[in-house]
Residue, then its C-alpha position, 0 to 999 in steps of 0.5 A: m760205434k755207428i755213424e747214423n748220419i753226415q750233414v754238410l752245412r755250407g751256410p749260416n746254421i744252428w750251431s754258428i751264424r759266422r762258421k758256415k762250413l761244418i760237418q754235422m755227424r750223428l753218431d750212436l756211441q752204442e756200448m761206448e756210451h758207458r765207457p768213457s776214456n779213462e775207463i779203457d785201459g791205455f787209451y790215453e796213451r795210444l792217443e798221445k802216441l798217435l797224435p801227439s800234436l793234439y797237445s795243441h788243443r786247449c778245450s774247456p780247460g783253456v790251456p795247452g794239453g787241455f784236451f789231454q786232460r779231459v781224456i785222462a779225467g774221462t770224456w765220451m767218445g764223440h768229444v774224442v772224434e770231434h778233436i780227432a777230426l779236427e787234428i787230421q785235417t790240420l796235419a793234412g794241411m788244412d787248419t781247422g778249429f771250431g768243434r761241438t759235441r752235444e748229445t741228442k734227446t736220444k740216449g747215447v746218440y750225439n751230434v759231432v760238429f766240426a769245422y772243414l775247409e773242403e767239404k769232401v775232406g771234412v766227410f772223409a775226416a768224420e769216418s776216419a775219426v770214427r775208425i781211428t778212435e775204434a782202433l785205439i779203443k781196441g789197441e789195434d795199429y792204425n795207418l794214420d799217414a795214409d788217411i792224411q795222404q788221402m785227404r791231401e789228395i782229395r783235397e787237391n782234387t776238389r779245392l780251387g786253385p791258389s789263383t781262383g782261391s786268392i780272388v775268392e779270399e779277396a771278395i770275402a775280405r770285402d764282403i762280396p758273396w761268392i758261389r762255386l758254379n762247378n767242381q773246377s774253377l768257375v765262380q760267381l762273385g755277387y748275387g742276381k744282376n749284380q753277379v760277375r763270373f771268372r774262371a781261374t784268372m779269366t773273367e767275363k770281361t776277358s776277350s775270347i779273341a785275345v785268348d785265341i791270340a794268346s794261345n797261338k804263340e806264333e800269332t802272338k809273336r807276329l802281332l808283338q813283332e809288328q808293333a816293334i815289341p822285341v821277341a825271340k827269332g824263330i819259326t813254327i814247324s809241324s814235322a821232324s823233317a822240318v827240323p834241319d831247315a829250322i836249325r839253319k834258319v834260327g841257328f843253335p842254341l834252340v828252345f823247342k816249344p809246343l804252339d798250343g802248350n802250357h804250364g811248361r809242358g813239352i818245352s826243351i831248352n839249350i838244344k845245341t845238336e841235330e840229334e837233340a832237336i829231333e828228340a826235342y820236337e818229338h817231345a814237343a809234338k806230343i802236346s801240340r801238332r805244330v812246334i815253335v823253334e826259338r833262338y835260346v836267349t840267355g838271361f833270367d826267367f821273368r814273369v810280368l803281371v798286368i791287370d786291367n792294363k796296369m802292371v801289378a806285379a813282377a817276379l824272377r822265376k828260377p827253375a827247380h834246382v838243388t845245390g851240391d854239398g859234395r857229399l850227397n847225390i842228386q836224388e838225396l839232394i832233391d829228397l832234402e830240399n822237399t823237406d823244406p817246410r815251405r814245400g808241400y803236396g800240390h798247391e798246399n804250401v808256398l812252394t811244391e815238392i820237386t818230382v823227377d820226370r823226363d825232363t829232370l833226366d834229360l837236363l842231367a843227361k846233357k851234363d852226363y849226370t845221373l840221379e846218382t851223381v854227387p855235385e860238387k859243393d856249391e854246384v847249382v844243378y838245374v833238375k827242370s828246364t822251366a820256371n813253373l812253380s807247379t813244377g817245384g820252381t821258386s820266385v823272387d818278387v822284383t816288382d819295385h825294380v822294373h824300369p819305367q820303359n819295361i812297364f810301358i812295354c808290358e802294359r802295351i803288350s796287354k793292350i796289343i793282345g787285348l787281355d784284361i789279365c795278362g802274364i808276360d814271360i820275359m828273358a833278360q839279364n834283369l828288369t831294371e834296365p830297358l829290354t831294348d838296352t840289355g837284349g832281352v825278349i818277350l817269350e810268350v803272353n798268357a791268358a789265365p797266369g797263375f798268381r801263385m808266384h806273386i802272392a806267396p814269392s819264396e823271396g820278396l814282398p807278397r803282392n795282392v794281385a787279387g785286389h786288382v782283380i776285385d777292383m777291375l770287377y767291382p769299381a767303386g760304387k758298383s754293388a755286388r749284392i741285391p736285397i734279400i728278404a728271408i721268411t721263415g715261421t710255422n704257418g703263413k710262410t708262402t703267403t707272406t712271401r708271395l705277398i712281399a713278392h708282389i709288393v716288390k714286383n709292383n715297385g719296379h723291381r724284377v723279383g725272384f722268389t722261392t716258395s713251398d710250392g715252386i721258384y718263381v722269376q716275375n710270377n713265372m714258375m722256373l721249377k716246381g716243388d717244395t723249394t724252400g731250402p738253400v739250393s733253391s735260394e741259390f737258384i734265385l741268387k744265380d739268376p743274372t735277371v734278378d735284382f731283389a730276392v724274396l725267399e721262403t725258408a723252412r726249417g728242413g733246409i736250414l738243418r740239412s745244409g744251413l741257409g743258402f745265403g750269407f746274410c739277408d736285409i730283412g728277416v720275417v718270422t711269421n710265428i713259431q707253433e707246434d709243427h714237425l716236433g719229434l724229428s731231426d732232434i727237434h722235441s719242443l718249441e724251444d728246439l724250433s725256436r733256435v731253428k727259426s732263430v738262424v734266419l733272424n741271426s743271419v740279418k745284417k746289423d743295420g737290417w731288421g728282424v720283423l717278428n710276431a708280437d702275438n707269439e712269445y717264441c718269436v718275442r723271445i728270439g727277438k730280444k736276443a737279436e743283434c739287428n733292428i726289431a719291429y714287430f706286427s700284431r693283430n692287437e693294437n693293445n699288445p704289451i709288447i708293442k706298446s713297450h716297443c713303441k714307446k722306445g720310438g720302435i716301429a711296428a704294424i698293427c690292426e686297428n679300427g679295421f685298418i692295417t696301420i704302421l706305428k713309428g713311436d707315437w705316429k700312426i700311418r694308416v695303409q688300408r682298411t682290412i675289409l678292402i684287402p682281399l687276402t683277408f677275406g673281408g677281414t674274417v680270417p685272422f691269420m691272413i691279416e697276420n700275413v698282411l701285416a708282416a708283409t706290410l711292415a717288411t716292405f715299409l722297412w725296405g723303403f716302399k712307400t705306404e701308397d705303393i704297398k696299399i695298391s699292391l695289397e688291393t691287387f693281391i687276390p687270393s686264387a689258385s694262381q696267386t696263392p695255390g693252395r691257401m685258402n682258394i675257393f671255388e664256386f659251383k652252382d649250388f656249393r662252394f669248395m675250398i682248398d687249403f694247405a693246412h697240415n698242423p693244428d694251428g693252420y686247422t685252427g685258422i681255417k676253423e676260425f674263418l668257417r665260423h663266418i661261413d653261413s652254410p647248412l652243411k659244412i663237409g671236410i676232406i682231412a688227412g694226416t702225415g705219418d712223421r708227426r707225433d700221435d697227439d698231433i694227428r689226434e689234434l687234427g681229428k678233435i679240430s675237425a670235429e669241431m668245425f666240419d658237420y661231415i668228415i671224409l678221411r683219406q690217406e694215400k700218401h705222406l706215410r712216412g713210416r706208418t700205415a694208412e690205417n694207423i693214421i686214419g685210426l688216430l684221426r678217428e680217436g681225435i674226432e670221436s674225443v670231441d663227438p662220438n656221433k660225428q658223421v665220419e666216412v673213409v674214402p682213401k684216394e683224394v680224387d675219389a674223396i673230392k667226387h664223393a664230397m660233391s655227391l654229398a653236397r646240397p644247396g649252400t653246402f661248403i666243402t673244404a679239403l685240407s690237402d697235402v697235395v695241393d696241385n692234384a686237388i686244385e686241378t681236379v676241382q678245376d676239371y669239375q668247374e669246367q665240366e659244370r660250365n659245359g653242362l657235363f657235371n651235376a653233383p647228385p643231391a645227398p640221399 
């Protein structure tokens, strides 16, 4: 078997709108296409032995063992790979369940699709599943445990931590979108101007001064002490020679901890001799140059969590420990404890596996124990000096038992230090009595405290502390989203996008929009290029200045990665025509409709889908939509429009020379078509469609018709407003038009426009694109022969696997099938072709360049315009 391609889908996609995180692997079964599972001796037996847990997979029979039934009866290896990829992720601690395997139009080649939680693990699982299947086919041994451990390690290196993850999960539960901003813990919640950012448990509301104070344990202690908060007696030293003096001032027993440490690193407790003290200092000094020496206070280790100056949780923390049985030694007891199903690798479970390190050995040595020591029955042996969960500690929720005075002290501490999210470490006999009565003390205050001990305590009630963070970041009434209008279709997407953005901007919004020529914020180009995929959408949604997004969404991005947003408010489908067929398993208009419908299916239920009623494929996908639907049509008598409006629906039509909104039986006229510059006096049908789509979408959003009317009148087709969309340049004796038309439907639109152009000579400069079908390229030649008197063929780019000669030959075939005597000339380079066309011009000539590289063509023509204005360019008359 051969993996041809692996794609990571991160948003709504052709397989599922709800399940956004999918791996799509294109797998060529090669000779295995002719060998289903029941024809491979011993395959089922080997599969069941290696992965017995696959019994839980119900598959199409719908019962436990259903997948095994399919294997016994005979199924294709792509299906087996899908189930193995899902199961090995589950065995690695990432439970997933959704999968699909479908054959492509290429015999023996399948799309194997399955869910993932961490995308790098998902890619590894795809590759591993193929390796495992091949080993099972050959009857070879396979080290499954090694792959599962590697997936765990990949997950721990790439996943969000438990605290960050809990906030993200709470945001998802509240329908708040999120974007991961780096490969660590920096996360954006919300879109555009309504975004907030946080890293782990520090938010954009967290004071940098407060973090600096909390990071300096000495400064923290001083501030708390000045405000009558009980703290442990201690001093700070910076050399081993200062240890004896510290002992005299503070007195045994002692705690040594780095001034700038965290997560319990470098801490030594219950130090009772000078020799131990010097060792403890050197251990702490590895973490921080300055070391705190404090009086060791006996009692229990508590963590109190304060969010937005309110106590929300408290936990009793216990260092990692084992309990003797009089039979097993300490190492064996640790190994036994690690078999607890609640313990796992890293942060995968409630508890973390206990590891043996210097801290462990030091603690044992103080009791004259080693790892081989057998503790007495019921003897508790601590193997870590601190209660951090990341080192194997446990936690018990005590939130409901904290004395009101202790709550008051903790909330006051959060304000003294200035932290919005504050973890307070307390040593005390209990929290049910005031610290002032029990002699309890504040050990330290933590910025970015971990949530794990509260959201998943080993004992007691879990606390949804992440909910308090979201309450703080998004108080009642504050929105996390900005409006999104998404535009897709075969032709007209960019112009419709630009017109909608123009209307939105004129209504006072700061709009960000993506197009096939660049990303814009308030008409300022941010990035140049074809920016119609999910990365470009995220660019706009990450911009904190944008309050309205208008996103052109092309098929390529949908197929590669899915949508760059969870859902939109309005989805526009301009049309579905033949283009790019034969690519990425899209071979028919039905296939293409499935891709375009992803945008429509992503519209929220109370949002609107705006569809072209003149296009049968748009109408088809509209019938399956779950959102509100509105139609547009150039034909006021379109039966779809008639039926839709009879039921009280909303539509936009062109009637009696007006762009008109229909609401049931009511007509709202917006503007005369001939007064809308984009329609070129009403002579360009496809531009009228673009106007109808944009007018309807913005009306549905809630903009007033009079405001839409003004915007339609002020949107002037030009190289700056609509680059590459019927840009006409005036010269002294001729006109030159540049358009991005690149498929038969686009060419037909230009042909309709040229019918209204009175010119003695219409010259066309055309080119093909190598990744289209032969018939598609020939069709371009046919349409060109019908609209041009003289044709210049060029082909220097976009070969995509073909030769220039092959593409030009197909264009010639199309031209000659219409008019064998048509004047045709080949000028390979676009700049030369433009100059040559100008040399052929005579008074009244209309030159049209159907260019796939719009920027180069526009710049070249504008340069010639400038030369003519300066008297430096005179196109010679044609011979």
